[in-house]
VOPAGU-2260 file (C-alpha; in pm, 1 decimal, decimal comma):
REM VOPAGU-2260
SITE   aa  ch    i         X         Y         Z
SITE  MET   A    0    2814,1     700,7   -2655,5
SITE  PRO   A    1    2860,5     322,2   -2647,1
SITE  VAL   A    2    2556,3     100,8   -2691,1
SITE  THR   A    3    2530,9    -228,8   -2499,9
SITE  VAL   A    4    2433,2    -517,2   -2727,5
SITE  LEU   A    5    2371,1    -888,7   -2698,9
SITE  VAL   A    6    2527,3   -1057,5   -3003,6
SITE  HIS   A    7    2399,6   -1403,6   -3096,7
SITE  LEU   A    8    2678,4   -1590,3   -3275,6
SITE  SER   A    9    2616,5   -1902,2   -3483,0
SITE  GLY   A   10    2677,1   -2211,0   -3270,4
SITE  GLU   A   11    2790,3   -2012,7   -2961,7
SITE  ASP   A   12    2635,6   -1865,4   -2649,2
SITE  PRO   A   13    2530,4   -1499,6   -2676,8
SITE  VAL   A   14    2795,7   -1236,0   -2607,8
SITE  VAL   A   15    2733,7    -907,3   -2425,8
SITE  GLY   A   16    2946,4    -607,6   -2517,0
SITE  GLU   A   17    2951,8    -244,8   -2617,9
SITE  VAL   A   18    2966,9    -101,2   -2968,7
SITE  GLU   A   19    3041,5     259,6   -3061,1
SITE  GLU   A   20    2769,6     255,0   -3325,5
SITE  LEU   A   21    2527,5      -3,0   -3453,2
SITE  PRO   A   22    2629,9    -181,9   -3772,6
SITE  ALA   A   23    2480,6     -62,1   -4099,3
SITE  PRO   A   24    2318,1    -309,5   -4340,5
SITE  THR   A   25    2625,7    -285,5   -4564,7
SITE  ASP   A   26    2882,3    -359,7   -4288,9
SITE  THR   A   27    3074,5    -686,9   -4310,6
SITE  ILE   A   28    3216,0    -682,5   -3955,9
SITE  ILE   A   29    3112,7    -579,6   -3604,6
SITE  THR   A   30    3358,3    -450,6   -3344,7
SITE  VAL   A   31    3259,2    -535,5   -2986,8
SITE  ASN   A   32    3433,4    -386,0   -2683,2
SITE  ASN   A   33    3449,3    -567,3   -2347,5
SITE  PRO   A   34    3304,4    -897,8   -2472,9
SITE  ARG   A   35    3169,3   -1121,9   -2196,6
SITE  ARG   A   36    2904,4   -1381,3   -2126,4
SITE  ARG   A   37    2561,3   -1279,0   -2001,6
SITE  ASP   A   38    2664,1   -1350,7   -1642,8
SITE  GLY   A   39    2969,1   -1124,0   -1678,5
SITE  LYS   A   40    3228,8   -1402,1   -1694,2
SITE  ASP   A   41    3506,1   -1416,8   -1952,8
SITE  LEU   A   42    3449,6   -1598,3   -2279,3
SITE  PRO   A   43    3639,4   -1929,5   -2276,6
SITE  TYR   A   44    3760,8   -1895,9   -2636,7
SITE  ILE   A   45    3904,5   -1542,5   -2594,7
SITE  GLN   A   46    4218,6   -1451,0   -2401,2
SITE  GLY   A   47    4152,8   -1282,0   -2065,6
SITE  ASN   A   48    4329,0    -956,0   -2154,6
SITE  VAL   A   49    4140,0    -894,9   -2482,6
SITE  VAL   A   50    3919,2    -583,8   -2473,6
SITE  THR   A   51    3802,8    -561,9   -2837,1
SITE  VAL   A   52    3687,5    -835,3   -3075,6
SITE  VAL   A   53    3598,8    -809,0   -3445,2
SITE  TRP   A   54    3352,6   -1067,4   -3578,6
SITE  PRO   A   55    3241,1   -1108,6   -3940,3
SITE  MET   A   56    2870,1   -1042,5   -3986,0
SITE  HIS   A   57    2814,6   -1381,3   -4151,5
SITE  ARG   A   58    2878,8   -1544,0   -3806,8
SITE  ILE   A   59    2600,6   -1340,7   -3642,5
SITE  ASN   A   60    2238,4   -1454,4   -3631,9
SITE  PHE   A   61    2099,0   -1137,7   -3477,6
SITE  ILE   A   62    2182,0    -851,4   -3239,1
SITE  GLU   A   63    1972,0    -736,9   -2942,9
SITE  ILE   A   64    2006,6    -376,2   -2828,6
SITE  MET   A   65    1996,0    -355,7   -2450,0
SITE  PRO   A   66    1811,7     -64,4   -2283,0
SITE  THR   A   67    2011,9     200,0   -2100,1
SITE  ALA   A   68    1956,4     275,5   -1729,9
SITE  GLU   A   69    1764,4     590,2   -1826,3
SITE  GLU   A   70    1528,5     393,9   -2051,3
SITE  GLU   A   71    1469,2     137,3   -1776,3
SITE  LYS   A   72    1353,1     415,7   -1544,0
SITE  LEU   A   73    1105,3     542,4   -1803,4
SITE  ILE   A   74     941,1     206,1   -1858,4
SITE  GLY   A   75     901,5      27,7   -1529,6
SITE  PHE   A   76     718,3    -279,8   -1416,3
SITE  VAL   A   77     342,5    -243,1   -1457,9
SITE  ARG   A   78     108,5    -465,1   -1264,3
SITE  GLU   A   79    -250,2    -504,0   -1369,6
């Protein structure tokens, strides 16, 4: 099952995409499917028909794992 992630690249805006599995500490690359900006628009430095991108891990500052729709239902907005 693909996991949606927010990849923070060095010197670039964050990229949203899906990965088949999260990278292990020993991995040197990350393969991201359907890369796009946070607002869903295409990345200006990638061709419009590209569906998979491979980035070296040394270009990545950190990776955020986005919650699934099921997880969002479990933890909702709580007002005090």
